[in-house]
C-alpha angles and dihedrals in degrees: 000000000000093000090050090053091047090050092049090047091050091050090048091049091052091049091050091050090048091050090047090052091048091048091051091049092048091048090053092048090048091052091049092048091048090053091048091049092051090048091050092047090053091048090050092052090049092048091050089052091050090047091053090050090051091048090053092046089050091053090050092049091051090051091049090048091051091049092047093052107264104163097217093048091044088061091050091049092049091050091050092048090048090053090050092049091051090051090050091048090052091050092049090049092051091049091051092048092050090055100247 
């Protein structure tokens, strides 16, 4: 009876030590993964910032191209101006209808 209890206790102790080792390994992996996640988040923020800068530079280049006579960008510029003119016409019409 006593030897059976000692045997069970020994098995339980080994299982506890094994679980402790696994827990320690998982904790270390979690810490590593957390660091990696934070690093990737920071890289993502930086890439989004760079992307926004490139988008703005692209807009500026298209504007310069339109001004310098690039046919494709001229069409884009004309379309944009036409949309703005239509919006202005609608505003003027609303003002006239409201009696101002």
